C-alpha positions as semicolon CSV with decimal commas, in nm:
position;residue;x (nm);y (nm);z (nm)
1;X;-0,141;2,400;-2,296
2;X;-0,521;2,396;-2,345
3;X;-0,658;2,534;-2,673
4;X;-1,002;2,689;-2,664
5;X;-1,258;2,726;-2,947
6;X;-1,148;2,930;-3,250
7;X;-1,240;3,297;-3,224
8;X;-1,526;3,397;-3,455
9;X;-1,392;3,563;-3,765
10;X;-1,036;3,427;-3,725
11;X;-0,868;3,360;-4,058
12;X;-0,895;2,999;-4,177
13;X;-0,516;2,958;-4,209
14;X;-0,478;3,031;-3,835
15;X;-0,748;2,778;-3,748
16;X;-0,579;2,522;-3,971
17;X;-0,245;2,581;-3,806
18;X;-0,396;2,525;-3,464
19;X;-0,558;2,200;-3,574
20;X;-0,234;2,076;-3,731
21;X;-0,038;2,160;-3,416
22;X;-0,293;1,987;-3,195
23;X;-0,296;1,672;-3,408
24;X;0,083;1,663;-3,408
25;X;0,094;1,695;-3,029
26;X;-0,161;1,418;-2,979
27;X;0,020;1,194;-3,225
28;X;0,348;1,248;-3,042
29;X;0,189;1,162;-2,709
30;X;0,026;0,850;-2,851
31;X;0,367;0,720;-2,947
32;X;0,507;0,750;-2,597
33;X;0,461;0,497;-2,319
34;X;0,221;0,613;-2,051
35;X;0,503;0,612;-1,798
36;X;0,688;0,873;-2,005
37;X;0,389;1,099;-2,060
38;X;0,299;1,178;-1,700
39;X;0,486;1,224;-1,380
40;X;0,378;1,213;-1,018
41;X;0,515;1,525;-0,858
42;X;0,872;1,450;-0,967
43;X;0,888;1,118;-0,782
44;X;0,839;0,870;-1,063
45;X;0,647;0,830;-1,389
46;X;0,277;0,756;-1,339
47;X;0,155;0,461;-1,541
48;X;-0,085;0,345;-1,268
49;X;-0,381;0,498;-1,094
50;X;-0,232;0,338;-0,783
51;X;0,090;0,540;-0,787
52;X;0,239;0,325;-0,511
53;X;0,302;0,074;-0,789
54;X;0,492;0,324;-1,004
55;X;0,734;0,377;-0,720
56;X;0,789;0,005;-0,671
57;X;0,838;-0,059;-1,041
58;X;1,109;0,208;-1,037
59;X;1,271;0,044;-0,733
60;X;1,185;0,350;-0,524
61;X;1,082;0,319;-0,157
62;X;0,726;0,423;-0,073
63;X;0,629;0,567;0,264
64;X;0,307;0,529;0,456
65;X;0,147;0,542;0,800
66;X;-0,092;0,335;1,004
67;X;-0,433;0,500;1,006
68;X;-0,455;0,640;1,361
69;X;-0,735;0,548;1,596
70;X;-0,938;0,867;1,648
71;X;-1,099;0,757;1,972
72;X;-0,934;0,939;2,263
73;X;-0,744;0,710;2,499
74;X;-0,860;0,728;2,862
75;X;-0,603;0,870;3,099
76;X;-0,434;0,649;3,354
77;X;-0,407;0,271;3,378
78;X;-0,704;0,050;3,284
79;X;-0,952;-0,026;3,563
80;X;-1,238;-0,269;3,611
81;X;-1,484;0,021;3,635
82;X;-1,411;0,132;3,280
83;X;-1,521;-0,199;3,132
84;X;-1,387;-0,335;2,803
85;X;-1,185;-0,109;2,577
86;X;-1,393;0,065;2,312
87;X;-1,345;-0,025;1,949
88;X;-1,116;0,198;1,741
89;X;-1,278;0,490;1,563
90;X;-1,202;0,577;1,201
91;X;-1,384;0,857;1,017
92;X;-1,394;1,023;0,677
93;X;-1,264;1,340;0,842
94;X;-0,962;1,144;0,961
95;X;-0,913;1,011;0,610
96;X;-0,923;1,366;0,473
97;X;-0,649;1,472;0,713
98;X;-0,432;1,187;0,589
99;X;-0,511;1,281;0,230
100;X;-0,386;1,634;0,285
101;X;-0,040;1,525;0,402
102;X;0,194;1,527;0,100
103;X;0,448;1,297;0,271
104;X;0,233;0,983;0,245
105;X;0,222;0,747;-0,052
106;X;-0,016;0,507;0,120
107;X;-0,203;0,450;0,444
108;X;-0,241;0,120;0,625
109;X;-0,572;0,046;0,798
110;X;-0,522;-0,233;1,051
111;X;-0,843;-0,432;1,103
112;X;-0,671;-0,759;1,188
113;X;-0,818;-0,776;1,538
114;X;-1,173;-0,672;1,446
115;X;-1,302;-0,629;1,093
116;X;-1,500;-0,308;1,039
117;X;-1,644;-0,243;0,693
118;X;-1,764;0,105;0,797
119;X;-1,404;0,200;0,876
120;X;-1,289;0,098;0,528
121;X;-1,569;0,300;0,370
122;X;-1,494;0,607;0,583
123;X;-1,118;0,613;0,521
124;X;-1,161;0,545;0,149
125;X;-1,406;0,834;0,127
126;X;-1,175;1,068;0,316
127;X;-0,868;0,978;0,110
128;X;-1,048;1,069;-0,213
129;X;-1,109;1,422;-0,085
130;X;-1,061;1,700;-0,344
131;X;-0,813;1,851;-0,097
132;X;-0,581;1,550;-0,126
133;X;-0,219;1,647;-0,184
134;X;-0,193;1,347;-0,420
135;X;-0,373;1,017;-0,457
136;X;-0,279;0,782;-0,175
137;X;-0,321;0,407;-0,178
138;X;-0,533;0,248;0,095
139;X;-0,412;-0,091;0,217
140;X;-0,640;-0,278;0,459
141;X;-0,523;-0,561;0,684
142;X;-0,805;-0,804;0,758
143;X;-0,821;-1,093;1,008
144;X;-0,617;-1,403;0,914
145;X;-0,759;-1,716;0,756
146;X;-0,718;-1,895;1,088
147;X;-0,958;-1,652;1,260
148;X;-1,282;-1,712;1,071
149;X;-1,200;-1,952;0,788
150;X;-1,116;-1,919;0,420
151;X;-1,469;-1,837;0,303
152;X;-1,497;-1,538;0,536
153;X;-1,149;-1,419;0,442
154;X;-1,242;-1,436;0,074
155;X;-1,567;-1,247;0,134
156;X;-1,376;-0,975;0,319
157;X;-1,125;-0,937;0,035
158;X;-1,413;-0,881;-0,205
159;X;-1,587;-0,639;0,031
160;X;-1,277;-0,433;0,110
161;X;-1,197;-0,385;-0,258
162;X;-1,559;-0,297;-0,336
163;X;-1,549;-0,031;-0,062
164;X;-1,262;0,149;-0,233
165;X;-0,939;0,002;-0,096
166;X;-0,638;-0,033;-0,326
167;X;-0,510;-0,347;-0,161
168;X;-0,571;-0,612;0,104
169;X;-0,321;-0,754;0,351
170;X;-0,358;-1,115;0,468
171;X;-0,170;-1,165;0,798
172;X;-0,040;-1,487;0,957
173;X;-0,026;-1,693;0,639
174;X;0,083;-2,025;0,786
175;X;0,227;-2,195;0,480
176;X;0,212;-2,257;0,107
177;X;-0,140;-2,399;0,121
178;X;-0,285;-2,092;0,295
179;X;-0,089;-1,863;0,064
180;X;-0,257;-2,031;-0,231
181;X;-0,598;-1,988;-0,068
182;X;-0,528;-1,619;-0,011
183;X;-0,416;-1,564;-0,370
184;X;-0,726;-1,739;-0,504
185;X;-0,945;-1,505;-0,299
186;X;-0,819;-1,212;-0,507
187;X;-0,884;-1,406;-0,827
188;X;-1,236;-1,490;-0,713
189;X;-1,294;-1,120;-0,641
190;X;-1,198;-1,038;-0,999
191;X;-0,911;-0,819;-0,877
192;X;-0,650;-0,705;-1,129
193;X;-0,354;-0,775;-0,901
194;X;-0,017;-0,614;-0,963
195;X;0,249;-0,885;-0,960
196;X;0,581;-0,972;-1,125
197;X;0,380;-1,137;-1,404
198;X;0,118;-0,860;-1,432
199;X;0,278;-0,517;-1,417
200;X;-0,040;-0,358;-1,548
201;X;-0,242;-0,456;-1,241
202;X;-0,373;-0,198;-0,995
203;X;-0,456;-0,398;-0,681
204;X;-0,204;-0,479;-0,409
205;X;-0,227;-0,833;-0,269
206;X;-0,001;-0,866;0,034
207;X;0,081;-1,180;0,232
208;X;0,249;-1,177;0,574
209;X;0,471;-1,445;0,724
210;X;0,462;-1,423;1,105
211;X;0,505;-1,778;1,232
212;X;0,810;-2,010;1,243
213;X;0,635;-2,281;1,038
214;X;0,556;-2,037;0,760
215;X;0,909;-1,900;0,771
216;X;1,039;-2,245;0,683
217;X;0,825;-2,230;0,368
218;X;0,914;-1,872;0,273
219;X;1,093;-1,965;-0,050
220;X;0,802;-2,181;-0,165
221;X;0,552;-1,905;-0,082
222;X;0,761;-1,651;-0,275
223;X;0,758;-1,882;-0,576
224;X;0,378;-1,862;-0,603
225;X;0,238;-1,624;-0,865
226;X;-0,052;-1,382;-0,848
227;X;0,035;-1,149;-0,563
228;X;0,232;-0,831;-0,496
229;X;0,401;-0,815;-0,156
230;X;0,556;-1,071;0,076
231;X;0,645;-0,933;0,418
232;X;0,757;-1,058;0,757
233;X;0,559;-0,945;1,062
234;X;0,871;-0,915;1,271
235;X;0,691;-0,826;1,595
236;X;0,465;-1,130;1,580
237;X;0,752;-1,352;1,470
238;X;0,963;-1,230;1,762
239;X;0,687;-1,323;2,006
240;X;0,641;-1,663;1,838
241;X;1,015;-1,725;1,880
242;X;0,997;-1,656;2,252
243;X;1,127;-1,302;2,226
244;X;1,438;-1,391;2,027
245;X;1,476;-1,069;1,829
246;X;1,798;-1,183;1,661
247;X;1,634;-1,497;1,522
248;X;1,332;-1,295;1,411
249;X;1,554;-1,047;1,230
250;X;1,728;-1,336;1,054
251;X;1,385;-1,457;0,943
252;X;1,294;-1,107;0,831
253;X;1,605;-1,090;0,616
254;X;1,528;-1,432;0,466
255;X;1,180;-1,315;0,366
256;X;1,333;-1,004;0,211
257;X;1,581;-1,218;0,019
258;X;1,325;-1,456;-0,131
259;X;1,076;-1,175;-0,199
260;X;1,335;-0,967;-0,383
261;X;1,453;-1,268;-0,583
262;X;1,093;-1,331;-0,693
263;X;1,033;-0,967;-0,793
264;X;0,794;-0,906;-0,504
265;X;0,793;-0,593;-0,290
266;X;0,859;-0,622;0,084
267;X;0,720;-0,393;0,354
268;X;0,834;-0,328;0,709
269;X;0,764;-0,093;0,996
270;X;1,036;0,164;1,057
271;X;1,117;0,476;1,256
272;X;1,375;0,749;1,281
273;X;1,627;0,505;1,429
274;X;1,621;0,247;1,149
275;X;1,459;0,392;0,837
276;X;1,797;0,443;0,670
277;X;1,898;0,084;0,743
278;X;1,575;-0,056;0,603
279;X;1,603;0,148;0,285
280;X;1,963;0,037;0,233
281;X;1,858;-0,325;0,283
282;X;1,607;-0,298;-0,001
283;X;1,264;-0,271;0,160
284;X;1,027;-0,093;-0,079
285;X;0,743;-0,027;0,166
286;X;0,828;0,168;0,482
287;X;0,544;0,191;0,733
288;X;0,550;0,444;1,017
289;X;0,334;0,521;1,318
290;X;0,319;0,750;1,620
291;X;0,420;1,112;1,681
292;X;0,755;1,077;1,499
293;X;0,609;0,919;1,185
294;X;0,639;1,232;0,970
295;X;0,997;1,293;1,084
296;X;1,090;0,936;0,992
297;X;0,930;0,976;0,650
298;X;1,113;1,303;0,585
299;X;1,438;1,126;0,669
300;X;1,346;0,835;0,445
301;X;1,247;1,053;0,151
302;X;1,577;1,238;0,172
303;X;1,776;0,912;0,186
304;X;1,577;0,779;-0,112
305;X;1,639;1,100;-0,309
306;X;1,274;1,195;-0,317
307;X;1,301;1,553;-0,181
């Protein structure tokens, strides 16, 4: 309840009672942990600005979507006359539409193939719209270290966070050495990274294992400190294993095992056909895309007891 200024002419005992009551209420609040003072729409206590982290600390699955490309796809098969495919289009208006959907805890902007700072700025601006159903985290996947080198990767981490993202995803981490380079890039950016050793952090640092060589080092990568999420890019890993989906799934489960043992979150793509399975297995980040994304999230929220 909000207390306004005392009415002119009100008796002093009444004013004194109001002051005493207000002081008592503030004192009581000060003695409670932040997580017990506020709640995020009934889902979980809110100790973080980045409420994705409150869910994970409570062991609760979080649901998000890939930011959709707003550029209309040309009809029919590609032809030589059309020329090269146009770059994806991401706008603040698109970000606002995502912000207004109460199902989403986070959105995932995939810039792995072509980095676009303007896209980060636009989606961050849209997500912070006053019309937002709740604050959503923005995770941005940038090109891997192998694409343009460690220095460029580090510069992009700094830039993405400065533009308003809540986390950065480093794909195709090829081993322990590159994982260490990626983690240091967040440190160099001055990011307060949420991790098993720093539960007060606000920034998500996510590393992805997508290659057989890195999979062999999964346990050693999970043992490193200073980051938030270790995930397996199962589609890329499947291709790297010559299409062997069974072997890729075994690798995916191994990454989940070592991540969970280290106190790290794990994220995976899911749909209506497997969202229940992935929740039961222990994945804390469920990422959807396409026309059935909202249906899959509704299913997932019900399974997770979040409805």
